[in-house]
ROSELUM-736908 format. One line per field, with one value per residue (C-alpha): residue number from 0; x, y, z. Coordinates in Angstrom, 3 decimals. Example, Ala and Ser with C-alpha at 12.3 -4.5 7.8 and 13.67 -1.06 7.14 Angstrom:
# ROSELUM-736908
nr = (0 | 1)
xx = (12.300 | 13.670)
yy = (-4.500 | -1.060)
zz = (7.800 | 7.140)
END
This chain:
# ROSELUM-736908
nr = (0 | 1 | 2 | 3 | 4 | 5 | 6 | 7 | 8 | 9 | 10 | 11 | 12 | 13 | 14 | 15 | 16 | 17 | 18 | 19 | 20 | 21 | 22 | 23 | 24 | 25 | 26 | 27 | 28 | 29 | 30 | 31 | 32 | 33 | 34 | 35 | 36 | 37 | 38 | 39 | 40 | 41 | 42 | 43 | 44 | 45 | 46 | 47 | 48 | 49 | 50 | 51 | 52 | 53 | 54 | 55 | 56 | 57 | 58 | 59 | 60 | 61 | 62 | 63 | 64 | 65 | 66 | 67 | 68 | 69 | 70 | 71 | 72 | 73 | 74 | 75 | 76 | 77 | 78 | 79 | 80 | 81 | 82 | 83 | 84 | 85 | 86 | 87 | 88 | 89 | 90 | 91 | 92 | 93 | 94 | 95 | 96 | 97 | 98 | 99 | 100 | 101 | 102 | 103 | 104 | 105 | 106 | 107 | 108 | 109 | 110 | 111 | 112 | 113 | 114 | 115 | 116 | 117 | 118 | 119 | 120 | 121 | 122 | 123 | 124 | 125 | 126 | 127 | 128 | 129 | 130 | 131 | 132 | 133 | 134 | 135 | 136 | 137 | 138 | 139 | 140 | 141 | 142 | 143 | 144 | 145 | 146 | 147 | 148 | 149 | 150 | 151 | 152 | 153 | 154 | 155 | 156 | 157 | 158 | 159 | 160 | 161 | 162 | 163 | 164 | 165 | 166 | 167 | 168 | 169 | 170 | 171 | 172 | 173 | 174 | 175 | 176 | 177 | 178 | 179 | 180 | 181 | 182 | 183 | 184 | 185 | 186 | 187 | 188 | 189 | 190 | 191 | 192 | 193 | 194 | 195 | 196 | 197 | 198 | 199 | 200 | 201 | 202 | 203 | 204 | 205 | 206 | 207 | 208 | 209 | 210 | 211 | 212 | 213 | 214 | 215 | 216 | 217 | 218 | 219 | 220 | 221 | 222 | 223 | 224 | 225 | 226 | 227 | 228 | 229 | 230 | 231 | 232 | 233 | 234 | 235 | 236 | 237 | 238 | 239 | 240 | 241 | 242 | 243 | 244 | 245 | 246 | 247 | 248 | 249 | 250 | 251 | 252 | 253 | 254 | 255 | 256 | 257 | 258 | 259 | 260 | 261 | 262 | 263 | 264 | 265 | 266 | 267 | 268 | 269 | 270 | 271 | 272 | 273 | 274 | 275 | 276 | 277 | 278 | 279 | 280 | 281 | 282 | 283 | 284 | 285 | 286 | 287 | 288 | 289 | 290 | 291 | 292 | 293 | 294 | 295 | 296 | 297 | 298 | 299 | 300 | 301 | 302 | 303 | 304 | 305 | 306 | 307 | 308 | 309 | 310 | 311 | 312 | 313 | 314 | 315 | 316 | 317 | 318 | 319 | 320 | 321 | 322 | 323 | 324 | 325 | 326 | 327 | 328 | 329 | 330 | 331 | 332 | 333 | 334 | 335 | 336 | 337 | 338 | 339 | 340 | 341 | 342 | 343 | 344 | 345 | 346 | 347 | 348 | 349 | 350 | 351 | 352 | 353 | 354 | 355 | 356 | 357 | 358 | 359 | 360 | 361 | 362 | 363 | 364 | 365 | 366 | 367 | 368 | 369 | 370 | 371 | 372 | 373 | 374 | 375 | 376 | 377 | 378 | 379 | 380 | 381 | 382 | 383 | 384 | 385 | 386 | 387 | 388 | 389 | 390 | 391 | 392 | 393 | 394 | 395 | 396 | 397 | 398 | 399 | 400 | 401 | 402 | 403 | 404 | 405 | 406 | 407 | 408 | 409 | 410 | 411 | 412 | 413 | 414 | 415 | 416 | 417 | 418 | 419 | 420 | 421 | 422 | 423 | 424 | 425 | 426 | 427 | 428 | 429 | 430 | 431 | 432 | 433 | 434 | 435 | 436 | 437 | 438 | 439 | 440 | 441 | 442 | 443 | 444 | 445 | 446 | 447 | 448 | 449 | 450 | 451 | 452 | 453 | 454 | 455 | 456 | 457 | 458 | 459 | 460 | 461 | 462 | 463 | 464 | 465 | 466 | 467 | 468 | 469 | 470 | 471 | 472 | 473)
xx = (0.000 | 2.852 | 4.392 | 1.114 | 1.018 | 4.581 | 3.708 | 0.636 | 2.744 | 5.212 | 2.452 | 0.847 | 4.204 | 4.726 | 1.275 | 1.679 | 5.132 | 3.833 | 0.939 | 3.189 | 5.803 | 3.159 | 1.672 | 5.112 | 5.819 | 2.463 | 3.097 | 6.516 | 5.054 | 2.332 | 4.950 | 6.267 | 2.902 | 1.949 | -1.569 | -2.376 | -5.181 | -6.971 | -7.557 | -9.803 | -11.174 | -14.473 | -16.580 | -20.328 | -22.333 | -25.905 | -28.498 | -27.156 | -30.559 | -31.388 | -35.084 | -37.296 | -35.866 | -38.334 | -39.580 | -41.488 | -42.901 | -44.835 | -48.096 | -48.673 | -52.136 | -53.826 | -53.364 | -56.211 | -54.355 | -52.816 | -49.597 | -48.430 | -45.313 | -44.286 | -41.161 | -38.950 | -38.211 | -35.367 | -33.247 | -34.411 | -35.471 | -38.403 | -39.679 | -42.477 | -44.394 | -45.769 | -45.347 | -44.171 | -42.377 | -45.317 | -46.649 | -50.268 | -52.702 | -52.416 | -55.645 | -55.717 | -52.682 | -50.596 | -51.848 | -49.156 | -46.596 | -48.652 | -48.888 | -45.170 | -44.254 | -46.611 | -44.900 | -41.509 | -42.333 | -45.155 | -46.166 | -49.501 | -50.441 | -49.952 | -53.195 | -54.556 | -57.149 | -59.234 | -59.535 | -61.604 | -58.550 | -58.327 | -61.576 | -63.196 | -61.267 | -62.069 | -64.529 | -67.972 | -67.644 | -64.368 | -64.373 | -64.250 | -64.342 | -66.468 | -64.187 | -65.538 | -63.860 | -62.410 | -62.542 | -59.466 | -58.268 | -55.038 | -52.451 | -53.262 | -56.933 | -56.005 | -53.590 | -56.215 | -58.821 | -56.449 | -55.424 | -58.763 | -61.236 | -59.151 | -60.403 | -59.111 | -59.750 | -57.639 | -54.787 | -54.904 | -54.995 | -51.754 | -50.219 | -50.994 | -49.834 | -46.463 | -45.745 | -48.175 | -49.971 | -50.789 | -48.669 | -45.594 | -46.339 | -46.518 | -42.971 | -41.960 | -43.710 | -41.797 | -38.492 | -39.000 | -39.894 | -36.574 | -34.735 | -36.342 | -35.146 | -38.360 | -37.636 | -41.075 | -43.274 | -44.856 | -47.388 | -49.665 | -51.790 | -51.701 | -54.626 | -54.659 | -56.859 | -56.633 | -55.926 | -54.011 | -50.608 | -50.602 | -48.643 | -46.474 | -45.423 | -45.647 | -41.894 | -41.862 | -44.856 | -43.192 | -40.242 | -42.578 | -44.443 | -41.161 | -40.149 | -43.580 | -43.481 | -40.289 | -42.569 | -44.417 | -47.302 | -48.020 | -48.466 | -50.495 | -52.850 | -53.451 | -54.174 | -56.511 | -60.243 | -61.585 | -60.786 | -62.974 | -62.632 | -64.081 | -66.250 | -64.349 | -64.933 | -67.364 | -68.647 | -70.591 | -70.772 | -68.183 | -66.921 | -66.297 | -63.907 | -64.087 | -61.183 | -62.347 | -59.520 | -60.991 | -57.798 | -58.986 | -62.745 | -64.006 | -63.444 | -63.701 | -60.782 | -58.810 | -55.107 | -53.391 | -49.927 | -51.045 | -48.983 | -50.225 | -51.059 | -53.768 | -56.399 | -57.748 | -60.157 | -60.935 | -62.431 | -58.985 | -56.962 | -59.391 | -58.953 | -55.534 | -53.996 | -50.650 | -49.914 | -47.107 | -47.045 | -44.709 | -44.237 | -41.426 | -39.235 | -39.663 | -41.332 | -43.003 | -44.746 | -47.409 | -48.801 | -51.689 | -52.429 | -55.451 | -57.106 | -60.452 | -62.375 | -62.663 | -62.873 | -60.714 | -57.686 | -57.521 | -57.845 | -55.413 | -52.802 | -52.976 | -52.556 | -49.489 | -48.059 | -48.447 | -46.975 | -43.860 | -43.493 | -43.537 | -41.486 | -38.738 | -36.401 | -34.735 | -31.542 | -29.303 | -25.600 | -23.357 | -19.652 | -18.816 | -19.777 | -17.165 | -14.255 | -12.798 | -12.929 | -11.356 | -8.549 | -7.763 | -7.796 | -5.441 | -3.109 | -2.937 | -2.049 | 0.611 | 2.181 | 2.169 | 4.125 | 6.758 | 10.229 | 9.020 | 8.649 | 4.875 | 2.561 | -1.175 | -1.987 | -5.752 | -8.660 | -12.408 | -15.699 | -18.504 | -21.554 | -25.147 | -27.345 | -29.920 | -30.462 | -33.489 | -33.524 | -35.867 | -36.603 | -35.832 | -32.403 | -31.640 | -32.458 | -29.778 | -26.940 | -24.260 | -20.577 | -18.713 | -15.873 | -13.627 | -12.761 | -9.127 | -9.683 | -7.907 | -6.158 | -2.626 | -0.383 | 2.080 | 5.401 | 6.439 | 3.332 | 3.663 | 0.051 | -2.674 | -6.173 | -7.699 | -11.488 | -12.173 | -15.764 | -17.392 | -19.784 | -22.274 | -22.850 | -25.763 | -26.322 | -27.921 | -24.794 | -26.645 | -24.103 | -24.717 | -22.275 | -22.899 | -20.080 | -16.380 | -13.250 | -11.210 | -7.476 | -4.956 | -1.306 | 1.583 | 5.299 | 6.552 | 10.022 | 8.651 | 6.060 | 8.824 | 10.895 | 7.898 | 7.345 | 10.963 | 10.588 | 7.439 | 9.189 | 12.140 | 9.834 | 8.041 | 11.339 | 12.290 | 8.898 | 9.299 | 12.767 | 11.416 | 8.596 | 11.101 | 13.300 | 10.344 | 9.090 | 12.524 | 12.636 | 9.181 | 10.031 | 13.356 | 11.715 | 8.999 | 11.567 | 13.614 | 10.543 | 9.395 | 12.850 | 12.980 | 9.512 | 10.448 | 13.706 | 11.885 | 9.170 | 11.702 | 13.615 | 10.420 | 9.441 | 12.872 | 12.701 | 9.253 | 10.460 | 13.459 | 11.280 | 8.854 | 11.698 | 13.075 | 9.687 | 8.981 | 12.269 | 12.353 | 12.284 | 14.790)
yy = (0.000 | 2.396 | 1.789 | 2.715 | 5.917 | 6.669 | 6.189 | 8.450 | 11.175 | 11.026 | 11.406 | 14.277 | 16.026 | 15.615 | 17.131 | 19.997 | 20.845 | 20.845 | 23.217 | 25.539 | 25.634 | 26.328 | 29.158 | 30.678 | 30.566 | 32.170 | 35.053 | 35.530 | 35.854 | 38.188 | 40.528 | 41.090 | 42.210 | 45.872 | 47.212 | 50.310 | 52.687 | 54.562 | 58.215 | 59.124 | 62.620 | 63.255 | 66.337 | 66.208 | 66.394 | 67.559 | 69.752 | 73.331 | 74.863 | 75.097 | 75.521 | 76.681 | 77.429 | 80.311 | 81.647 | 84.542 | 83.382 | 85.862 | 85.112 | 82.003 | 80.368 | 80.421 | 76.974 | 77.181 | 75.123 | 75.814 | 74.097 | 73.140 | 72.156 | 71.412 | 69.239 | 68.205 | 64.511 | 64.317 | 67.179 | 66.822 | 70.479 | 72.115 | 74.641 | 76.581 | 76.158 | 77.563 | 76.148 | 72.973 | 71.806 | 72.498 | 69.350 | 68.653 | 65.728 | 63.872 | 61.823 | 58.986 | 60.120 | 58.435 | 55.143 | 55.615 | 54.524 | 51.407 | 50.501 | 51.215 | 48.779 | 46.188 | 46.542 | 46.165 | 43.228 | 41.166 | 39.441 | 40.261 | 36.570 | 36.320 | 35.642 | 37.319 | 35.788 | 38.619 | 38.907 | 41.258 | 43.340 | 44.362 | 46.344 | 46.582 | 49.711 | 51.763 | 54.634 | 54.194 | 57.181 | 55.929 | 54.033 | 50.229 | 47.640 | 45.404 | 42.457 | 39.932 | 37.671 | 34.568 | 35.966 | 35.119 | 37.891 | 38.646 | 41.366 | 42.613 | 43.094 | 45.014 | 47.302 | 48.137 | 48.747 | 51.094 | 53.183 | 53.326 | 53.556 | 54.500 | 51.262 | 51.447 | 47.784 | 46.822 | 48.952 | 47.325 | 43.897 | 44.739 | 46.069 | 42.928 | 40.699 | 42.445 | 42.926 | 40.747 | 43.730 | 47.296 | 48.687 | 46.817 | 47.974 | 51.623 | 51.280 | 50.018 | 52.975 | 55.475 | 53.681 | 53.678 | 57.374 | 58.156 | 56.058 | 58.138 | 61.385 | 62.425 | 64.583 | 65.747 | 62.669 | 60.571 | 57.926 | 56.407 | 54.162 | 52.519 | 54.259 | 57.945 | 58.185 | 61.774 | 61.235 | 64.428 | 62.764 | 61.332 | 64.126 | 64.741 | 67.576 | 68.375 | 67.954 | 64.521 | 63.233 | 64.227 | 61.983 | 59.083 | 59.405 | 59.761 | 56.324 | 54.803 | 55.987 | 53.983 | 50.915 | 50.598 | 48.768 | 51.812 | 54.074 | 51.588 | 50.820 | 54.398 | 55.550 | 52.714 | 53.461 | 50.407 | 47.008 | 44.006 | 41.753 | 38.357 | 36.410 | 35.050 | 32.225 | 34.405 | 36.947 | 35.676 | 38.839 | 40.693 | 43.960 | 46.626 | 49.357 | 52.557 | 54.973 | 57.798 | 60.093 | 62.850 | 63.169 | 59.840 | 59.626 | 63.135 | 64.748 | 68.305 | 67.773 | 65.127 | 65.805 | 63.995 | 64.043 | 62.479 | 59.357 | 58.373 | 59.591 | 59.699 | 61.937 | 62.189 | 63.971 | 64.235 | 66.918 | 67.648 | 67.547 | 69.118 | 68.009 | 66.618 | 65.496 | 64.257 | 63.537 | 62.904 | 64.404 | 63.568 | 65.722 | 65.915 | 63.618 | 65.669 | 64.392 | 66.726 | 65.893 | 68.160 | 68.076 | 70.006 | 69.744 | 71.539 | 72.339 | 74.122 | 72.519 | 68.929 | 69.677 | 72.791 | 70.887 | 68.993 | 72.106 | 74.134 | 71.358 | 70.821 | 74.597 | 74.589 | 71.644 | 73.546 | 76.683 | 74.763 | 72.849 | 76.204 | 78.402 | 75.973 | 73.755 | 70.545 | 69.612 | 66.550 | 67.270 | 65.579 | 64.921 | 65.673 | 69.340 | 69.739 | 68.257 | 71.671 | 72.903 | 69.686 | 69.888 | 73.491 | 72.622 | 69.662 | 71.793 | 74.406 | 71.714 | 70.213 | 73.665 | 74.200 | 70.987 | 71.363 | 70.844 | 68.562 | 64.797 | 65.221 | 64.037 | 63.582 | 59.895 | 60.092 | 62.501 | 61.932 | 63.830 | 63.591 | 65.437 | 66.052 | 64.112 | 66.905 | 70.504 | 72.783 | 76.516 | 79.216 | 78.685 | 82.333 | 82.025 | 78.725 | 80.240 | 82.897 | 80.362 | 79.446 | 78.797 | 76.203 | 77.032 | 74.876 | 76.680 | 76.684 | 79.032 | 77.776 | 74.939 | 74.233 | 71.548 | 70.065 | 69.307 | 66.992 | 64.784 | 61.268 | 61.352 | 63.989 | 64.452 | 67.715 | 68.104 | 71.080 | 72.433 | 72.915 | 75.837 | 76.575 | 80.310 | 81.741 | 85.042 | 86.627 | 85.711 | 82.979 | 80.275 | 76.650 | 74.006 | 71.045 | 68.718 | 68.162 | 67.418 | 64.957 | 64.975 | 62.600 | 63.754 | 61.455 | 61.842 | 59.462 | 58.994 | 58.073 | 55.772 | 53.945 | 53.702 | 52.340 | 49.754 | 48.649 | 48.504 | 46.444 | 44.086 | 43.777 | 43.059 | 40.503 | 38.771 | 38.801 | 37.437 | 34.594 | 33.796 | 33.825 | 31.480 | 29.058 | 29.115 | 28.594 | 25.723 | 24.063 | 24.471 | 22.968 | 19.982 | 19.473 | 19.702 | 17.247 | 14.865 | 14.950 | 14.384 | 11.528 | 9.959 | 10.295 | 8.779 | 5.832 | 5.298 | 5.317 | 3.040 | 0.439 | 0.606 | 0.108 | -2.932 | -4.538 | -3.952 | -5.448 | -8.599 | -8.797 | -8.553 | -11.114 | -13.539 | -13.196 | -13.495 | -16.713 | -18.727 | -21.768 | -25.164 | -27.538)
zz = (0.000 | 0.863 | -2.554 | -4.266 | -2.240 | -3.277 | -6.944 | -6.563 | -4.944 | -7.792 | -10.416 | -8.453 | -8.200 | -11.956 | -12.762 | -10.292 | -11.608 | -15.194 | -14.338 | -12.348 | -15.076 | -17.728 | -15.654 | -15.167 | -18.881 | -19.664 | -17.266 | -18.757 | -22.233 | -21.019 | -19.568 | -23.053 | -24.489 | -24.697 | -24.461 | -26.414 | -25.551 | -28.270 | -27.722 | -30.590 | -30.359 | -32.081 | -32.516 | -32.184 | -35.380 | -34.967 | -36.574 | -36.616 | -35.757 | -32.066 | -31.360 | -34.198 | -37.601 | -37.869 | -34.490 | -36.120 | -39.468 | -41.562 | -43.362 | -41.250 | -41.265 | -37.838 | -36.227 | -33.704 | -31.064 | -27.662 | -28.789 | -32.254 | -34.187 | -37.755 | -37.793 | -40.724 | -40.188 | -42.732 | -41.391 | -37.761 | -37.761 | -36.001 | -38.530 | -36.858 | -33.623 | -30.410 | -26.884 | -28.603 | -25.452 | -23.106 | -21.396 | -22.303 | -22.350 | -25.683 | -25.571 | -28.137 | -30.159 | -27.440 | -28.929 | -31.582 | -28.980 | -28.188 | -31.865 | -32.372 | -29.594 | -31.083 | -34.470 | -32.790 | -30.501 | -32.025 | -35.255 | -36.907 | -36.795 | -33.012 | -31.159 | -28.019 | -25.693 | -24.271 | -20.484 | -18.343 | -17.434 | -21.094 | -20.976 | -17.514 | -16.409 | -19.530 | -18.808 | -20.345 | -22.701 | -24.187 | -27.515 | -27.517 | -30.271 | -28.030 | -27.330 | -24.804 | -22.258 | -23.865 | -27.401 | -29.480 | -31.786 | -33.644 | -33.176 | -36.676 | -35.755 | -32.613 | -34.475 | -37.107 | -34.393 | -32.558 | -35.553 | -37.382 | -34.479 | -31.377 | -29.795 | -26.232 | -25.437 | -28.461 | -27.099 | -23.674 | -25.349 | -27.178 | -23.970 | -21.961 | -24.814 | -24.890 | -21.177 | -19.200 | -17.654 | -18.596 | -15.736 | -16.983 | -20.513 | -19.423 | -18.088 | -21.522 | -23.185 | -21.067 | -21.581 | -25.363 | -25.276 | -23.603 | -26.201 | -28.960 | -27.385 | -25.618 | -22.572 | -21.417 | -21.825 | -19.079 | -20.069 | -17.408 | -19.617 | -23.033 | -24.739 | -23.774 | -20.688 | -19.438 | -15.751 | -14.985 | -15.245 | -18.769 | -20.500 | -23.539 | -25.852 | -29.533 | -29.834 | -28.182 | -30.141 | -33.414 | -32.515 | -31.721 | -35.015 | -36.889 | -35.582 | -36.262 | -39.880 | -40.376 | -40.354 | -43.696 | -41.955 | -39.805 | -42.801 | -44.839 | -41.949 | -40.791 | -44.361 | -45.415 | -45.727 | -43.895 | -42.417 | -41.623 | -38.592 | -39.455 | -36.961 | -33.975 | -31.514 | -29.474 | -32.032 | -35.032 | -37.164 | -39.174 | -37.723 | -40.375 | -39.189 | -41.228 | -40.832 | -38.544 | -39.630 | -41.818 | -43.834 | -45.286 | -44.755 | -45.577 | -49.020 | -47.661 | -45.264 | -47.207 | -47.715 | -50.574 | -48.981 | -45.691 | -44.891 | -41.435 | -37.975 | -35.323 | -33.740 | -30.216 | -27.914 | -24.216 | -22.002 | -20.545 | -23.768 | -26.203 | -29.806 | -30.710 | -33.974 | -35.260 | -38.914 | -41.354 | -44.858 | -47.735 | -50.819 | -53.388 | -51.299 | -48.121 | -44.951 | -42.443 | -39.162 | -37.677 | -34.126 | -32.535 | -28.813 | -27.386 | -30.714 | -30.363 | -33.228 | -34.475 | -38.189 | -38.293 | -36.926 | -40.238 | -42.394 | -40.285 | -40.256 | -44.024 | -44.513 | -42.252 | -44.184 | -47.451 | -45.906 | -44.830 | -48.087 | -49.901 | -47.578 | -46.529 | -48.517 | -47.347 | -49.176 | -49.110 | -48.654 | -51.214 | -50.588 | -54.213 | -53.892 | -51.146 | -53.103 | -53.981 | -50.372 | -49.111 | -51.669 | -50.668 | -46.954 | -47.307 | -49.459 | -46.684 | -44.150 | -46.408 | -46.905 | -43.132 | -42.436 | -45.162 | -43.701 | -40.917 | -40.599 | -40.529 | -43.263 | -43.785 | -43.447 | -43.819 | -44.324 | -44.261 | -44.179 | -41.615 | -42.885 | -41.996 | -44.376 | -44.781 | -43.759 | -44.015 | -44.740 | -46.040 | -49.710 | -50.487 | -48.857 | -50.581 | -53.974 | -53.463 | -53.602 | -51.058 | -50.509 | -48.438 | -46.068 | -43.889 | -40.658 | -39.452 | -36.494 | -33.388 | -35.219 | -33.970 | -35.452 | -32.952 | -34.720 | -31.841 | -31.826 | -33.154 | -34.355 | -34.172 | -35.532 | -36.692 | -36.701 | -38.957 | -38.990 | -42.386 | -42.788 | -45.526 | -45.909 | -47.876 | -49.671 | -46.597 | -44.540 | -42.659 | -41.857 | -40.842 | -39.661 | -41.944 | -40.907 | -40.263 | -42.231 | -40.151 | -40.950 | -39.358 | -39.286 | -38.340 | -37.696 | -40.363 | -38.832 | -35.420 | -36.922 | -38.821 | -35.637 | -33.823 | -36.553 | -36.205 | -32.431 | -32.733 | -35.164 | -32.765 | -29.854 | -31.964 | -32.767 | -29.078 | -28.189 | -30.716 | -29.318 | -25.785 | -26.771 | -28.320 | -25.195 | -22.887 | -25.052 | -24.929 | -21.139 | -20.754 | -22.960 | -21.156 | -17.750 | -18.682 | -20.161 | -16.954 | -14.840 | -17.028 | -16.881 | -13.099 | -12.774 | -14.977 | -13.036 | -9.693 | -11.017 | -12.308 | -9.042 | -7.072 | -9.164 | -8.675 | -4.953 | -4.827 | -6.578 | -4.273 | -1.174 | -2.503 | -3.190 | 0.339 | 2.019 | 0.105 | 0.014 | -2.227 | -0.515 | -1.955)
END
């Protein structure tokens, strides 16, 4: 038994030594590795217009709302508005957030089994589609019912399907609002119940609709004339849902450029409306909160859309039109570093995709300028990056920052030295790895030889002892 224990100790020692030696070699190799930290400096690139593009427009149609906003979705520019960041009750236009989350989290073919919690808390004077307990409906049917008829029970059904309860869903609504950039929105329910705390702003709602319009289904559903819900397991008749939005249903208020939205009403909120309009490749979003007339909100909003399509121009910025300015700027930098070891290693443009400006100003032409103010080139730096603002200046001297020219400058001699140093370190690292490998193999060979020697010696001794304990009888 003692001999078995001795053999086990020898094997354990061999394994432990191998692990320890391997760990030592790994730490030795790790010591030779360098970690580099990147220190990339970047300049923010955002819409150059803060607040409204035009705070005091002339010849503006009267909106007839306590708060309103017309927002350009392509250039992310608020064109005209009044108290657009004032918190007000949205009524049913908040259902756009519920539908957006349904489009993001569910499939139209998913089914929902209606429970009492999906309709029993809705006030009597609020719109319902009339779902009953145990009825099985689809997500598609609920989305259509929400957008075409403001069916509050359909909204709660979507909310419970997504999050398990309306309270949990409201948390999801508020989280998504923050993700979209909303700063003054607090939802308390999924369908727009005016409870004194369910508040948003024109500015925040425009961001929510902007995201919803990214989904083709939202636009196609909210602009369709009608939808039919076929009989279900508890309801034997067909339900025909006609679009209640007068941009679609009423010829006198119809607007041909309407691409989707929602209306609402409550005693606290008054009449509300949010809509998207697309014309000549441009996309505008209009929001009214606290409108004083049900029909006039459609007419007033369509007039404001036309006013903004006519008086403002949204333009895409092309890199090609900046080629001359970029060439001149890089030439100036190259002239400034003549006689040094510095050279330009890379240059690139970061530009706004669109910008919006008064049509009259845009028609007067513009020029592009790359700003060198405050730029200092360090002749001792191994590498440095210049972020040069690019301005577009118009005939009326209005100037907008439309992007940056990023230029990377390196000290070529030091970069070459560094490359040689890295190569040298790599060679040393390879040599070290070879030496360590040889040491490991040699150590293991010695250990194996010692183990074999001890094992053979132990076997011989065992035979010797056995022979002497059992002498042969002659």
